[in-house]
N, C-alpha and C positions, 0 to 999 in steps of 0.2 A: 478430419480426427473421425476416428475409429467409433469413438463413444467417450463420457463422462462417467467416471466411479465416483460414487460421492458417499460415502458413509454414513450410516445414521447416528445421530446423536456427539459426533464430532469429525471436525473437516481434517483427522490423523489421517494417511492413506490417502486420499483426495486426488485424483487423479483424472491426465487426458492420456493420450496415447503416449506421449513423450515426455512430458512432466507428471512429478510426485511429490506430493506435500507431507513434510515430517513436522509435528506440532511439538512445539517448546514449551516446555510447562512452565510456562509463565500467567497462566491466568488471572485476570482482573477488569475490573470495568473497564478500563482505557483498553486492555489487549482483547477481549473477549475470551473466544478458549484459549489464547497463547497466540504467538509470532508462528508465521506458516514460514516453513522452510523449503523451498521450491527447487529439487532437485531435474536438470533436465538433461537427455541424453542417456543412450542404454551402451555405449562401449565407453567414449570418455563423456566427462558431464561441465557442464559447469552449474553453480550453486547460486540459488540469489535469494540473499536475507540470512545468513548463518544464525539470526537470531541475538539472542541477552550473551552475556558471559557465565554458561551453564555448561560445566565441565562435561557433564551425563550426557546433555543434549548434543553436543560438540562430536563427544564418541559417537553416540547411537549413530548421526550423520555420516561420519566416517567408516563406521563400520557395515552402516548400509550400503554405501557404495561398492563394498565388495573389491573388485578387481578393476574398477573403473577408475582413471586418470581424472583427476579436477583441473581442469586447462586454467578455468578463474573464477572467482567469486566476485557478484557485483551484489550492489547495493543500491534498494532501493530509494534508499535517504537515511541520514545519517544519525536519526535516532536511534539512541541505546537499546532501545528491545528489537530493534533489526541490525545493529551494525556492531552493539557491546562485544560481539564474542568473534568477531572476523580475524582480529588480529591472531588470537589461539587456533582459529580454524586455520589461517593459512600456514601455520608452523605445523599444524598436523597433516595437513596434505601437500605442502609446499606448492600453493599456489599463489599468485598474485590476487589482490583486493583492486576493484577498480571503482568509482563511484563518481559523481558530478564535485561533490567536496572536496578539494585535494586535502582537508584533514583526515579525510578516512582512507585513503589511496595506501596503497603496499605495493610498491613497483611504480616503472615510466609511465604507466599508460592511465588516463585517466575515461570518463565516461560523460558523453553529452547529446544532444539532439540529434536524430541521423544516424548513427553510430550503427553498424552493424558485427554482432558477433556469431561468430559460428565456431560449432560443435560435432561432432559425430555427425556432419552431412545436414544438419538444424539450423538454422538462423534467428537470431535474438534482435528485431529493429527496436532501438530506444526511440521514445517520446520523453521527452521534457515536459513536465506536468506539474510547473511550480503550484503552490497556494496552500496544501498540508503544511509544506515547509517547503522552504526557497530553494531545496534540492533534490526535489521528488521526480522522480521518473518511472517510466511505465514500461515493458518489454513486450512486444509483439513476436507472439510464435507461432508464424503462418503455416507450418506444416499440422497446427492441431486447433487453425482458427484461434486461437487464447489471447487472451492480455494479462499480464502479470501487472498485477495495479497496487500493488504496495498497499500505503495508507490513505493512497487518493479516492479509492473505492474499495469499502469494507465489506465482507460476507452478509453484516447485518446491520442495524441501526445505521449511521451517518458520522463521518470524521470530523475532528476538530479542527479549524484552523489554529495552527498551532503560533508562538511568538515569533517563529522564524518563518512565517508564510505568511500568505494575504489573501481576503476573498476576492478582489480584481480579478486577481492570476489563479484562482482556484476554479471561478466560473468559466473564466476563459479556457482552462484545461477541459474541462467539465465537457465544456462545449466541442471544442478539439475531439476528446474521446469519444463523442457520440457521436462525430461525422465519422472519424475514423471506422468505428464498430459498422456503423451501418454502411462504410464504403468496400470496406474489408471483407463484409461479410462474418464477421466474429462471431462464435458457436458459444463460447465461455470467458467469464471474466476469473482470472484467478488471484484474489486479493491477498494481501499480509495479513489478515486475521478474518477468523470466520470463515464458513462454508464458501464452496464455489456457486459460481450465479452464473446458471445456464441460459439465463435471457438476458444478454448485455444491454438491448435497446433499453428493456422495460426497467431496467436497473437504474440504468443511466438517467432515463429520462423520470424518475424516481427520485435521483440524487437532485437534477436541476430543478424541478418542481418543490420538492424540499426547500432548498437554499431560498427560493423564490417567495415562498409563504412565509419563511422566518423573518426576511426584509420586512414582509407586510406586518407581520407582529409585531417587530421592532418599533417601526413607525406608529404602531397603534399605541403600543408602550408610552412612546415619548407625547403623542399625543394627550396620554393620562397623567401625563406630568413626570415619568421616571427620567432620569438625568444620568445617571452613574450606571454603570455596567453591573452592578448586584441591585440596582433597583430593576431595571430590565430583566434579569434573571427573575428576578422573585415574581413578576408577572406571566412572563411569555413561559418559562418553565416551572410553572407551579405544580403542575401535574407529574414533575419529573423526580426522581429519587434524589433527596439532597444531599447526596454523597457525591453525585455528577455535579452539584452545581458549581465547584470550582473549575472543574472542564469547560461547562456552559460559560463560564465568564470570560474565560479566553475567548471563545467561539462571539461572545458578544462582542467583547472588545475590537476584535478585528471587523465585524459586521457594521460597527459604529462607526469605525474607520473608513471603511468603504462609503457608510451612505454620507458623511461629511465630505467627501471629495467630487461626489458627483454634482 
């Protein structure tokens, strides 16, 4: 990888040598700056996560491609902020959509752990990383030594464990990504939201430590008498903006379920 380009103030236009981000205009507390749509390839191209069903964004991505032919559209997972625009984008560029969950596919081919997608002399190696959702995938781009992480690792903050995910799976996925980042010599994580992370090991170590710390905090809250997810949130997330408490409660439910299974 010849280097990273990380623009100031927004992840829009972030890039490695062979991958470029086009930011969808859907910022929120949950999506940070918006959804990152990654384009890989300089002649033919693969598009990862077209984003929400936003016509202006989808047209912008299509127009940005210029003469490049889209061979495949890949989804890191099926949540609407990543996949909602996939069907329309497939119509715009005449390409199939590949995903782990059959409900989000358009075409004959699925997508699963160990698959290798080739485009323009590049490879994308598929890693199953369930946890944030049951169908979460990451994609390793060896030519840039970069891992596209979807919502498994965000550019800032931490991801929630959604109702279709699980904390046990998520912790195992983080451990797998940590081992892969070290073994493969990763130089960047390209997230589904937020800026590029140029120190993968530090980012993953931080994620793993944060999850362990939260579990300890929940155990402490339970010792103080908290029983329901809401009661736990009121103690553990007391210093967090209350607008984020509903999302925190979803993650707390997953953590309580994990602790009950130990």
